[in-house]
C-alpha positions as CSV (number, residue, x, y, z in Angstrom):
1,X,-6.9,73.2,-0.5
2,X,-6.8,69.4,-0.4
3,X,-5.1,66.9,1.1
4,X,-2.1,66.1,-1.6
5,X,-1.6,69.7,-1.3
6,X,-1.0,70.2,2.0
7,X,1.2,67.1,2.5
8,X,3.3,68.7,-0.8
9,X,3.2,72.0,1.8
10,X,4.6,69.8,4.9
11,X,7.2,67.9,2.6
12,X,8.6,71.2,1.9
13,X,9.6,71.9,5.3
14,X,12.3,69.1,5.1
15,X,15.6,69.0,5.6
16,X,17.4,71.2,7.6
17,X,14.9,73.1,9.9
18,X,15.2,75.3,7.6
19,X,13.8,79.1,7.2
20,X,10.7,78.3,5.2
21,X,9.8,76.9,8.5
22,X,10.3,79.6,10.3
23,X,9.1,82.1,7.0
24,X,6.3,84.9,7.8
25,X,3.8,82.8,5.6
26,X,2.1,79.6,5.1
27,X,-0.1,79.2,1.8
28,X,-0.3,83.1,2.2
29,X,-1.6,83.0,5.9
30,X,0.3,84.5,8.4
31,X,2.2,81.6,10.6
32,X,1.5,81.3,14.3
33,X,4.5,80.9,16.0
34,X,4.6,80.6,20.4
35,X,5.3,84.0,21.9
36,X,9.4,84.4,22.0
37,X,9.3,88.1,23.3
38,X,10.7,87.2,26.3
39,X,13.0,83.9,24.9
40,X,16.5,83.1,26.0
41,X,19.5,82.5,23.8
42,X,20.7,79.3,22.1
43,X,23.4,78.7,24.5
44,X,20.6,78.6,27.6
45,X,18.9,76.2,25.9
46,X,22.2,74.3,25.2
47,X,22.6,74.2,28.8
48,X,18.7,73.2,29.6
49,X,19.8,70.1,27.0
50,X,23.0,69.1,29.0
51,X,21.9,69.4,32.0
52,X,18.2,67.7,31.8
53,X,20.1,64.3,29.8
54,X,23.7,63.9,31.1
55,X,23.5,64.1,34.8
56,X,22.6,60.3,36.1
57,X,23.4,58.8,32.4
58,X,26.8,59.5,33.4
59,X,26.5,57.8,36.4
60,X,24.7,54.8,34.8
61,X,26.9,54.3,32.0
62,X,29.6,51.9,33.8
63,X,27.0,49.7,34.8
64,X,25.3,49.4,31.5
65,X,28.4,47.9,30.5
66,X,29.2,45.7,32.6
67,X,25.6,44.1,32.2
68,X,25.9,44.2,28.5
69,X,30.0,43.8,27.7
70,X,32.2,46.3,25.8
71,X,29.5,46.0,22.7
72,X,27.6,47.9,24.7
73,X,30.0,51.0,23.2
74,X,28.6,50.5,19.9
75,X,25.1,50.9,20.9
76,X,25.9,53.6,23.0
77,X,27.6,54.9,19.8
78,X,24.2,54.7,17.6
79,X,22.2,55.6,20.2
80,X,23.6,59.1,20.3
81,X,23.2,59.1,16.7
82,X,19.9,58.1,16.5
83,X,18.3,60.4,19.2
84,X,19.7,63.5,17.4
85,X,18.5,62.7,14.4
86,X,15.2,62.2,16.3
87,X,15.4,65.1,18.1
88,X,15.9,67.3,14.9
89,X,12.7,65.8,13.4
90,X,10.3,66.0,16.3
91,X,10.8,69.6,16.6
92,X,10.3,69.6,12.4
93,X,7.0,68.1,12.9
94,X,6.0,70.9,15.4
95,X,5.6,73.1,12.0
96,X,4.3,70.6,9.2
97,X,0.7,71.2,10.6
98,X,-1.8,74.0,8.9
99,X,-0.2,77.8,9.8
100,X,0.4,77.1,13.0
101,X,3.8,75.7,15.4
102,X,2.3,72.8,17.9
103,X,3.2,73.2,21.4
104,X,4.8,69.6,22.8
105,X,4.7,66.4,22.1
106,X,1.3,65.4,22.5
107,X,0.6,67.9,20.2
108,X,2.8,66.1,17.6
109,X,1.0,62.8,18.5
110,X,-2.3,64.5,18.5
111,X,-1.6,65.2,15.1
112,X,-0.4,62.2,13.6
113,X,-2.7,59.6,15.0
114,X,-5.1,61.5,15.8
115,X,-6.5,62.1,19.7
116,X,-6.0,58.1,20.7
117,X,-2.4,58.8,19.9
118,X,-2.1,61.9,21.8
119,X,-3.0,60.4,24.8
120,X,-0.8,57.1,24.2
121,X,2.1,59.8,24.0
122,X,1.0,61.8,26.9
123,X,1.3,58.7,29.2
124,X,4.9,58.1,28.2
125,X,6.0,61.6,28.3
126,X,4.6,61.6,31.8
127,X,6.1,58.3,32.8
128,X,9.8,60.2,32.1
129,X,8.7,63.9,33.2
130,X,7.8,61.8,36.9
131,X,9.8,59.2,36.6
132,X,12.9,60.8,35.7
133,X,12.4,63.3,39.1
134,X,11.5,60.2,41.5
135,X,15.1,58.9,40.1
136,X,16.6,61.8,40.9
137,X,15.4,61.8,44.1
138,X,16.2,58.4,44.9
139,X,19.7,59.0,44.2
140,X,19.4,62.9,46.0
141,X,18.0,60.9,48.9
142,X,20.9,57.9,49.2
143,X,23.7,60.4,48.5
144,X,22.3,63.2,51.5
145,X,22.1,60.4,53.7
146,X,25.9,59.1,52.6
147,X,27.1,62.5,53.1
148,X,25.9,62.5,56.6
149,X,27.4,58.6,57.5
150,X,28.0,58.6,61.2
151,X,26.5,61.9,62.2
152,X,23.2,63.5,63.4
153,X,22.2,64.0,59.9
154,X,21.9,60.3,59.0
155,X,18.8,59.7,59.4
156,X,17.9,57.2,56.7
157,X,17.7,57.7,52.6
158,X,13.7,58.2,52.9
159,X,14.0,61.2,55.3
160,X,16.4,62.6,52.9
161,X,14.3,61.7,49.8
162,X,11.3,64.1,51.2
163,X,13.7,66.5,52.1
164,X,14.9,66.7,48.5
165,X,11.2,67.1,47.4
166,X,10.8,70.2,49.3
167,X,13.7,71.9,47.6
168,X,13.1,71.0,44.5
169,X,9.2,71.8,45.3
170,X,10.2,75.7,46.2
171,X,11.7,76.8,42.5
172,X,9.0,74.5,41.0
173,X,6.1,75.6,42.2
174,X,7.4,79.7,42.1
175,X,8.8,79.7,38.4
176,X,6.6,79.5,35.5
177,X,8.3,78.5,32.4
178,X,11.3,76.9,31.2
179,X,13.0,80.3,30.2
180,X,13.2,80.8,33.8
181,X,15.0,78.0,35.4
182,X,17.9,78.0,32.4
183,X,20.1,79.4,34.8
184,X,19.9,76.2,36.8
185,X,20.7,74.0,33.6
186,X,23.6,76.1,33.5
187,X,25.6,75.1,36.9
188,X,23.8,71.0,36.2
189,X,25.9,70.9,32.8
190,X,29.4,72.2,34.8
191,X,28.7,70.2,38.2
192,X,28.4,67.1,35.5
193,X,31.4,67.8,34.0
194,X,33.5,68.3,37.1
195,X,32.5,65.1,38.5
196,X,33.1,63.1,35.4
197,X,37.0,64.6,35.4
198,X,37.1,63.8,39.6
199,X,35.5,59.9,38.7
200,X,38.0,59.6,35.8
201,X,41.3,60.4,37.8
202,X,40.5,59.3,41.4
203,X,39.6,55.8,39.0
204,X,43.0,55.9,37.4
205,X,44.5,56.7,40.6
206,X,42.8,53.7,42.3
207,X,43.7,51.0,39.8
208,X,47.4,51.9,40.7
209,X,47.0,50.4,44.4
210,X,44.9,47.2,43.0
211,X,46.8,44.3,44.2
212,X,47.1,41.4,42.1
213,X,43.8,39.5,43.9
214,X,41.8,43.1,43.1
215,X,42.7,43.0,39.7
216,X,41.8,39.6,39.0
217,X,38.2,40.2,40.4
218,X,37.7,42.6,38.0
219,X,37.0,40.7,34.6
220,X,35.3,42.1,31.5
221,X,33.2,40.9,28.9
222,X,32.9,41.5,25.2
223,X,29.3,40.9,24.9
224,X,26.3,39.9,27.4
225,X,23.6,38.8,25.1
226,X,21.2,37.6,27.8
227,X,21.6,40.9,29.2
228,X,22.3,43.3,26.6
229,X,18.5,44.6,26.2
230,X,18.7,45.7,30.2
231,X,21.9,47.4,29.2
232,X,20.4,49.1,25.7
233,X,17.4,50.2,28.3
234,X,20.3,52.0,30.8
235,X,22.0,53.5,27.3
236,X,18.3,54.5,26.3
237,X,17.6,56.6,29.4
238,X,20.9,58.6,28.8
239,X,19.5,60.1,25.6
240,X,15.7,60.7,27.3
241,X,14.9,64.7,26.8
242,X,12.5,64.4,23.2
243,X,9.9,65.3,25.8
244,X,11.3,68.7,26.7
245,X,12.7,69.6,23.6
246,X,9.7,71.6,22.6
247,X,9.3,73.2,25.4
248,X,13.1,74.3,25.6
249,X,12.8,75.3,22.0
250,X,10.1,77.3,22.3
251,X,12.3,79.2,25.2
252,X,14.7,79.6,22.1
253,X,15.0,83.3,20.5
254,X,16.8,81.9,17.4
255,X,14.6,78.4,16.6
256,X,17.0,78.0,13.3
257,X,19.7,77.1,15.9
258,X,18.2,74.3,17.0
259,X,19.8,71.5,14.8
260,X,23.0,72.7,16.1
261,X,22.1,73.2,19.7
262,X,20.5,69.5,19.6
263,X,23.5,68.3,18.5
264,X,26.1,70.3,20.4
265,X,24.3,69.0,23.5
266,X,23.9,65.8,22.9
267,X,27.5,65.7,21.8
268,X,28.7,67.2,24.5
269,X,26.5,64.8,26.6
270,X,28.2,61.7,24.5
271,X,31.6,63.0,25.3
272,X,30.8,62.7,28.8
273,X,29.3,59.2,28.5
274,X,32.5,58.0,27.1
275,X,34.6,59.6,29.6
276,X,33.0,57.9,32.0
277,X,31.4,54.5,30.5
278,X,35.1,53.2,29.4
279,X,37.7,53.5,32.2
280,X,35.2,53.0,34.9
281,X,34.3,49.6,32.9
282,X,37.7,49.4,31.8
283,X,39.4,49.8,35.7
284,X,36.8,48.2,37.7
285,X,35.7,45.6,35.4
286,X,32.6,43.6,36.9
287,X,32.9,45.0,39.8
288,X,32.0,48.9,38.4
289,X,28.7,50.3,40.8
290,X,25.5,52.7,39.5
291,X,26.4,55.3,40.6
292,X,29.7,54.8,39.3
293,X,30.9,57.2,42.1
294,X,30.2,54.7,44.5
295,X,33.3,52.4,42.5
296,X,35.8,54.8,43.4
297,X,38.1,55.1,46.8
298,X,36.7,57.4,49.9
299,X,38.2,60.5,50.5
300,X,37.6,63.9,49.5
301,X,37.0,63.9,45.5
302,X,34.6,61.5,46.0
303,X,33.1,63.8,48.5
304,X,33.0,66.6,46.1
305,X,31.5,64.1,43.1
306,X,28.6,63.3,45.6
307,X,27.5,67.0,46.6
308,X,28.1,68.0,43.1
309,X,25.8,65.6,41.5
310,X,23.3,66.1,43.9
311,X,23.0,69.8,44.1
312,X,22.8,68.9,40.2
313,X,19.9,66.2,40.0
314,X,18.2,68.3,42.2
315,X,18.5,71.4,39.9
316,X,17.2,69.3,37.2
317,X,14.0,67.8,38.3
318,X,12.4,70.8,38.4
319,X,13.1,71.1,33.8
320,X,11.3,67.5,33.8
321,X,8.4,68.5,36.4
322,X,8.3,71.7,34.9
323,X,7.9,70.3,31.4
324,X,5.4,67.8,32.6
325,X,2.9,70.5,35.1
326,X,3.0,73.1,31.6
327,X,1.7,70.1,29.4
328,X,-1.3,70.1,32.1
329,X,-1.9,73.7,32.6
330,X,-2.2,73.9,29.2
331,X,-4.3,70.9,28.9
332,X,-6.7,72.4,31.6
333,X,-6.9,76.1,30.0
334,X,-4.7,77.3,33.3
335,X,-4.4,80.8,32.6
336,X,-4.4,84.6,33.6
337,X,-6.6,85.5,31.4
338,X,-9.5,82.7,32.7
339,X,-8.5,83.2,36.0
340,X,-6.9,86.3,36.5
341,X,-3.0,86.7,38.5
342,X,-3.7,85.6,41.6
343,X,-6.0,82.6,40.7
344,X,-3.9,81.2,38.2
345,X,-0.9,81.0,40.6
346,X,-3.0,80.0,43.4
347,X,-4.5,76.7,40.9
348,X,-1.2,76.5,39.4
349,X,0.6,76.0,42.6
350,X,-1.9,73.7,43.8
351,X,-0.8,71.3,40.8
352,X,2.6,71.3,41.5
353,X,1.9,70.7,44.6
354,X,0.6,67.6,44.1
355,X,2.7,66.9,41.4
356,X,5.5,67.1,43.9
357,X,4.2,65.1,46.5
358,X,3.7,62.2,44.3
359,X,7.0,62.0,42.8
360,X,7.7,62.0,46.6
361,X,5.9,58.8,47.8
362,X,6.8,56.8,44.4
363,X,10.7,57.8,45.7
364,X,10.0,56.7,48.7
365,X,8.8,53.3,48.2
366,X,11.0,52.3,45.0
367,X,14.3,52.9,45.6
368,X,16.8,51.3,44.0
369,X,18.7,53.2,41.2
370,X,19.9,51.0,38.7
371,X,16.8,49.1,38.4
372,X,14.7,51.8,38.5
373,X,17.0,53.8,35.4
374,X,16.6,50.7,33.3
375,X,12.8,50.2,33.7
376,X,12.1,54.2,32.8
377,X,14.5,53.9,29.8
378,X,12.6,50.7,28.8
379,X,9.0,51.0,28.9
380,X,9.4,55.1,27.9
381,X,12.8,56.2,26.2
382,X,12.7,53.6,23.4
383,X,9.5,54.2,22.9
384,X,9.4,58.6,23.1
385,X,13.0,58.5,21.7
386,X,13.3,55.9,19.2
387,X,10.0,54.7,17.9
388,X,7.4,57.3,17.9
389,X,9.4,60.4,16.5
390,X,10.0,58.4,13.3
391,X,5.9,56.6,13.4
392,X,5.4,60.8,13.7
393,X,7.6,62.0,11.3
394,X,6.4,59.8,8.8
395,X,2.7,60.6,8.8
396,X,3.1,63.5,9.2
397,X,5.6,64.4,6.2
398,X,5.4,61.3,4.2
399,X,7.0,57.5,3.4
400,X,7.0,57.3,0.0
401,X,9.5,61.0,-0.3
402,X,12.3,59.9,1.6
403,X,15.4,58.2,0.2
404,X,16.3,54.7,0.7
405,X,19.0,55.1,3.0
406,X,17.0,57.5,6.0
407,X,14.1,54.5,5.2
408,X,16.7,52.0,6.4
409,X,18.1,54.5,9.2
410,X,14.5,54.9,10.4
411,X,14.2,51.4,10.1
412,X,17.5,50.5,12.2
413,X,16.2,53.1,14.9
414,X,12.6,51.6,15.3
415,X,14.5,47.8,15.4
416,X,16.4,49.2,18.1
417,X,13.6,50.6,20.2
418,X,11.3,47.8,19.7
419,X,13.9,44.9,21.3
420,X,14.8,47.6,24.4
421,X,10.8,48.2,24.8
422,X,9.9,44.5,25.0
423,X,13.0,42.8,26.2
424,X,14.6,45.2,28.1
425,X,11.3,45.8,30.5
426,X,11.0,42.3,31.1
427,X,14.2,42.1,32.4
428,X,13.8,45.7,34.3
429,X,11.1,44.6,35.9
430,X,12.4,41.2,36.7
431,X,16.1,43.0,38.7
432,X,13.6,46.0,40.6
433,X,11.2,42.9,41.8
434,X,14.2,40.7,43.2
435,X,15.5,45.0,44.6
436,X,12.0,45.1,46.6
437,X,12.3,42.2,48.2
């Protein structure tokens, strides 16, 4: 079969994630999909997406508006639609190379740009799948110490961060794949929604008690161009799930539902974002903090919000580190067939313990939540969410066969990603350096 014929077959897979992607044959050959005999429902996949994406993004977006002004809402709207589009085309790319489904983000990069492209993408994948759990452990340690303030449990953020890592290590070491941590996603998604409602209600109540002096200090800006890139970086982090999507889709019994699942999951996240970003910035203005619940008045609702979000990030962290570990285990060929049941478990457990120790050490060193969130979003998410999926898509399915409006849309996605990557990383590093001092 010529390369042109093969390219033509790849092109036929475009549109929605259509039935021919999952058909039983490819040019007369049996199509080899992943093993879905133990796969879960599309409903659980939806919860996986919401749990991984919504939590910390929800907490940081009012602060992103403080950085970029009200114009940040337009960028948030764009990022929502762009991330949904790239989530769909990324999964398409898993099915356009030969008669076998590619396994993960790195495989897609390798198919598109060779071994170098694969390792470059893996580096940025690791930045997210390890960076986000590091951020979660920072937040968990701060929250737990804050909850214990004034008691014997106030042992310091670092000690609570270490304890959080130990808690995360238990399911991370014991469970093997994404399906087995799906139940954790359901709780995380519900917890995030409850926290959003608490912050929204308490913020509105707090506004009625502001003095004239307090209200005067809560100023707003239409747009702050100098801080726009770092605001874009924070917003980018809020939609960072592309590196997990191949594993989530592999855990679905009905992969044809992926487009609907991705759109529903990201749409739910966007709704939660707008519910916190708009009132959070409107009520507290330039005085808003990250995470946003630190801006609301003390009391039982704030305590409940902190508890729920702490539980959420502890439950979301295993999903991300499991994704990273699965990639490493596949590359190292750590399998039952090769090492036996107990040998495979021992090697996998040792690898995962090393991973969680690394996460804990970094979390104890870099403890500024807002700056760390912006840096992760700028340096890795802008590439993995906005730039790489478009490049992979064009490389694997062709460029000239796309309508002009799709080319323009993809060009805008790449442009936004480049701006966030270059200028957002610069601003985030400066902010993290100042916080570290």
